[in-house]
C-alpha positions as CSV (number, residue, x, y, z in Angstrom):
1,M,0.0,0.0,0.0
2,P,1.5,3.4,-1.0
3,G,2.1,6.0,1.7
4,P,0.4,9.4,1.9
5,A,3.6,11.2,0.5
6,E,3.6,8.9,-2.6
7,L,-0.1,9.4,-3.1
8,F,0.3,13.2,-2.8
9,Q,3.1,13.2,-5.3
10,A,0.8,11.2,-7.7
11,V,-1.9,13.9,-7.3
12,L,0.6,16.7,-8.0
13,L,2.0,14.9,-11.1
14,G,-1.5,14.1,-12.3
15,F,-2.4,17.8,-12.1
16,V,0.8,18.7,-14.0
17,E,0.0,16.2,-16.7
18,G,-3.6,17.2,-17.1
19,L,-2.8,20.8,-17.2
20,T,0.0,20.6,-19.8
21,E,-0.9,17.6,-22.1
22,F,-2.8,19.8,-24.6
23,L,-0.8,23.0,-24.2
24,P,2.2,23.4,-26.5
25,V,4.6,23.4,-23.6
26,S,5.5,19.6,-23.5
27,S,3.7,17.7,-20.8
28,T,6.5,15.1,-20.9
29,A,9.1,17.7,-20.1
30,H,7.1,19.1,-17.2
31,L,6.5,15.6,-15.8
32,L,10.2,14.6,-16.0
33,I,11.3,17.8,-14.2
34,A,8.5,17.5,-11.6
35,E,9.4,13.9,-10.9
36,Q,13.1,14.9,-10.4
37,V,12.1,17.8,-8.1
38,L,9.8,15.6,-6.0
39,G,12.1,12.6,-6.0
40,F,9.3,10.5,-7.4
41,S,10.2,7.1,-8.9
42,P,7.5,6.1,-11.4
43,P,6.1,2.6,-10.7
44,G,7.4,0.3,-13.3
45,E,8.4,3.3,-15.4
46,V,4.9,3.4,-16.9
47,F,3.4,6.1,-14.6
48,P,4.0,9.1,-17.0
49,I,2.6,7.2,-20.1
50,V,-0.5,5.9,-18.3
51,I,-1.5,9.2,-16.7
52,Q,-1.0,10.8,-20.1
53,F,-3.6,8.4,-21.4
54,G,-5.9,9.6,-18.6
55,A,-5.6,13.1,-20.0
56,I,-6.2,11.8,-23.5
57,L,-9.4,10.1,-22.4
58,S,-10.7,13.5,-21.4
59,V,-10.9,14.1,-25.2
60,V,-13.2,11.1,-25.6
61,A,-15.3,12.5,-22.7
62,V,-15.6,16.0,-24.3
63,Y,-16.1,14.7,-27.9
64,W,-18.0,11.5,-27.0
65,R,-20.8,12.2,-29.5
66,K,-18.2,12.5,-32.3
67,F,-16.3,9.3,-31.3
68,F,-19.5,7.2,-30.8
69,G,-20.9,8.5,-34.0
70,V,-17.8,7.4,-35.9
71,L,-17.6,4.1,-34.1
72,F,-21.2,3.1,-34.8
73,G,-21.2,4.7,-38.3
74,L,-18.1,2.8,-39.6
75,P,-20.2,0.0,-41.2
76,S,-22.5,2.3,-43.2
77,D,-21.4,6.0,-43.1
78,P,-18.7,7.0,-45.6
79,K,-17.9,10.2,-43.6
80,A,-17.2,8.1,-40.5
81,R,-14.9,5.8,-42.4
82,R,-13.1,8.7,-44.0
83,F,-12.6,10.4,-40.6
84,A,-11.3,7.2,-39.0
85,L,-8.9,6.6,-42.0
86,G,-7.6,10.1,-41.7
87,V,-6.8,9.7,-38.1
88,L,-5.2,6.3,-38.7
89,I,-3.0,7.7,-41.5
90,A,-1.8,10.5,-39.2
91,F,-1.2,8.0,-36.3
92,L,1.0,5.5,-38.3
93,P,4.3,7.6,-38.5
94,A,4.5,8.0,-34.7
95,A,3.4,4.3,-34.2
96,V,6.3,3.1,-36.4
97,A,8.9,5.5,-34.9
98,G,7.8,4.8,-31.3
99,A,8.1,1.0,-31.8
100,L,11.5,1.2,-33.6
101,L,13.0,3.7,-31.2
102,H,11.3,2.6,-27.9
103,G,14.6,1.5,-26.3
104,F,16.6,4.5,-27.4
105,I,13.8,6.9,-26.2
106,K,13.7,5.2,-22.7
107,D,17.4,4.6,-22.2
108,V,18.9,7.7,-23.7
109,L,16.5,10.6,-24.3
110,F,14.8,10.0,-20.9
111,N,18.0,9.4,-19.0
112,P,18.0,12.0,-16.2
113,A,21.6,12.9,-17.0
114,V,20.6,13.8,-20.5
115,S,17.0,14.7,-20.4
116,V,17.3,18.0,-18.5
117,W,19.7,19.5,-21.1
118,V,17.5,18.1,-24.0
119,I,14.4,19.5,-22.4
120,A,15.9,23.0,-21.7
121,V,17.2,23.4,-25.3
122,S,14.0,22.0,-26.8
123,L,11.8,24.3,-24.8
124,I,13.8,27.4,-25.9
125,L,14.1,26.4,-29.6
126,G,10.4,25.4,-29.7
127,G,9.4,28.7,-28.2
128,L,11.4,30.6,-30.8
129,L,9.9,28.5,-33.6
130,I,6.4,29.2,-32.4
131,L,7.1,33.0,-32.4
132,V,8.7,32.9,-35.8
133,L,6.6,30.4,-37.7
134,E,3.2,31.7,-36.5
135,R,4.1,35.0,-38.2
136,V,4.9,33.3,-41.6
137,A,2.2,30.7,-41.6
138,P,0.2,30.8,-44.8
139,K,-3.5,31.8,-44.9
140,P,-5.5,28.7,-44.0
141,R,-7.1,26.8,-46.8
142,Y,-8.4,23.8,-44.8
143,M,-11.0,24.8,-42.2
144,D,-12.5,21.5,-41.1
145,G,-10.5,19.3,-38.8
146,D,-13.0,16.4,-39.4
147,N,-12.4,16.4,-43.2
148,L,-8.7,17.0,-43.9
149,P,-7.1,15.6,-47.1
150,F,-5.3,12.3,-46.4
151,G,-2.0,13.9,-47.5
152,K,-2.4,16.6,-44.9
153,C,-3.2,13.9,-42.3
154,L,0.0,12.1,-43.1
155,Q,2.1,15.3,-43.0
156,I,0.6,16.2,-39.6
157,G,1.4,12.7,-38.4
158,L,5.0,13.2,-39.5
159,C,5.1,16.4,-37.5
160,Q,3.9,14.5,-34.4
161,C,7.1,12.3,-34.6
162,L,9.1,15.3,-33.5
163,A,7.5,14.9,-30.0
164,I,9.7,11.8,-29.5
165,L,12.3,14.4,-28.2
166,P,11.6,15.4,-24.5
167,G,10.6,19.1,-24.6
168,V,9.0,19.0,-28.0
169,S,5.3,19.3,-27.5
170,R,3.1,16.8,-29.3
171,S,0.2,19.2,-29.6
172,G,2.6,22.1,-30.4
173,A,4.2,20.1,-33.2
174,T,0.9,19.1,-34.8
175,I,-0.9,22.4,-34.4
176,L,2.0,24.5,-35.6
177,G,2.7,21.9,-38.4
178,G,-0.9,22.1,-39.4
179,E,-0.8,25.9,-39.6
180,L,2.3,25.7,-41.8
181,L,0.4,23.2,-44.0
182,G,-2.5,25.6,-44.5
183,V,-4.8,24.1,-41.9
184,D,-6.8,26.6,-39.8
185,R,-5.5,26.8,-36.2
186,K,-8.8,25.7,-34.6
187,A,-9.1,22.8,-37.1
188,A,-5.5,21.7,-36.4
189,A,-6.2,21.8,-32.6
190,E,-9.3,19.7,-33.0
191,F,-7.4,17.2,-35.2
192,T,-4.7,17.1,-32.6
193,F,-7.2,16.1,-30.0
194,Y,-8.5,13.2,-32.2
195,L,-5.0,12.0,-33.1
196,A,-4.0,12.0,-29.4
197,V,-6.4,9.1,-28.6
198,P,-4.8,6.3,-30.7
199,T,-1.3,7.7,-30.2
200,M,-1.4,7.6,-26.4
201,L,-3.4,4.4,-26.3
202,G,-0.7,2.7,-28.3
203,A,2.1,4.2,-26.1
204,S,0.3,3.1,-22.9
205,V,-0.3,-0.4,-24.1
206,L,3.3,-0.8,-25.2
207,D,4.8,0.5,-22.0
208,V,2.5,-1.5,-19.7
209,Y,3.3,-4.7,-21.7
210,K,7.0,-4.1,-21.5
211,S,6.9,-3.3,-17.7
212,W,4.2,-5.8,-16.7
213,D,6.5,-7.8,-14.5
214,H,7.4,-4.7,-12.4
215,L,3.8,-3.8,-11.6
216,D,2.1,-4.7,-8.4
217,S,-1.0,-3.6,-6.4
218,S,0.8,-0.6,-4.8
219,A,2.0,0.6,-8.2
220,A,-1.5,0.2,-9.6
221,I,-3.0,2.4,-6.9
222,V,-0.4,5.2,-7.5
223,I,-1.0,5.1,-11.2
224,G,-4.7,5.0,-10.7
225,V,-4.6,8.2,-8.6
226,G,-2.5,10.0,-11.1
227,F,-4.8,8.8,-13.9
228,V,-8.0,10.1,-12.3
229,V,-6.5,13.5,-11.4
230,S,-5.0,13.9,-14.9
231,F,-8.3,13.1,-16.5
232,A,-10.2,15.6,-14.5
233,V,-7.8,18.5,-15.0
234,A,-7.4,17.8,-18.7
235,Y,-11.1,17.7,-19.2
236,V,-11.3,21.4,-18.2
237,V,-8.3,22.2,-20.4
238,V,-9.8,20.5,-23.5
239,K,-13.1,22.4,-22.9
240,T,-11.3,25.8,-23.0
241,F,-8.2,25.3,-25.1
242,I,-9.6,25.7,-28.7
243,G,-11.3,29.0,-27.8
244,F,-8.1,30.3,-26.2
245,V,-5.9,29.3,-29.2
246,G,-8.4,30.7,-31.6
247,R,-8.2,34.1,-29.9
248,Y,-4.6,34.4,-28.8
249,G,-2.7,31.8,-31.0
250,L,0.3,30.0,-29.7
251,K,2.5,33.0,-29.0
252,P,1.8,33.1,-25.2
253,F,3.1,29.6,-25.0
254,G,6.1,30.4,-27.1
255,W,7.2,33.1,-24.6
256,Y,6.5,30.7,-21.7
257,R,8.7,28.0,-23.3
258,I,11.6,30.4,-23.8
259,A,11.3,31.6,-20.1
260,A,10.9,28.1,-18.7
261,G,13.7,26.7,-20.8
262,S,16.1,29.5,-19.9
263,V,15.4,29.0,-16.2
264,L,16.0,25.3,-16.5
265,L,19.2,25.8,-18.5
266,L,20.6,28.1,-15.8
267,A,19.6,25.7,-13.1
268,A,21.3,22.8,-15.0
269,F,24.5,24.8,-15.3
270,A,24.4,25.8,-11.6
271,M,24.0,22.2,-10.5
272,R,26.8,21.1,-12.8
273,G,29.1,23.7,-11.3
């Protein structure tokens, strides 16, 4: 049975994950740093991935009519089949890259000795790219996130592969990538929500399978607490994010990334010295 301190840490980390999963600030980066600050050791090393899936399920809760309509419409509705195929096409690049690079991602990119430096640099560079690329993004030609051309779905899926690097936001990469491809910002944000479901489901299943022998009832309780908190917080974020992005764009997050990455880089240099 986990102690109160471990459960409290799970709550805090679930809150961090739920708050940051759909913001273009990299939830993975925030989770890794928060875990190091709290001295939290993820049960079976699957805690971050599974609570991320808790956040992703909030998308299903918010868009449940859409998902159920597609699910039950697959046998007879061409629009439902087209939507599902578009999401599947976008999902495939990350699925292939994640399966091929799983060991490298876990052992190298998420190694605490390396990840802090990678995260700091990725946050800063990502922030600069947001500020620059949003200014040069073409006028949107594709306004419906439910009905993107398959070629655009594949290109957005390739953009998602950049999020393999800690500090590169999955939502930021797909939304900004979509904008550069001529997709309306709100449409790109909605498509990002849809794409998150199979992506994080696949990552969760793969990580649980590879770490099954390390899981026990205590680990399951800690993961469950983080999962529930992440779901609840992310639900609020999903309900408000598209409206915020449609009004203010990604620039506020670009400035935040630069500031957070700079602070983290200075802290890393100070600890090294």
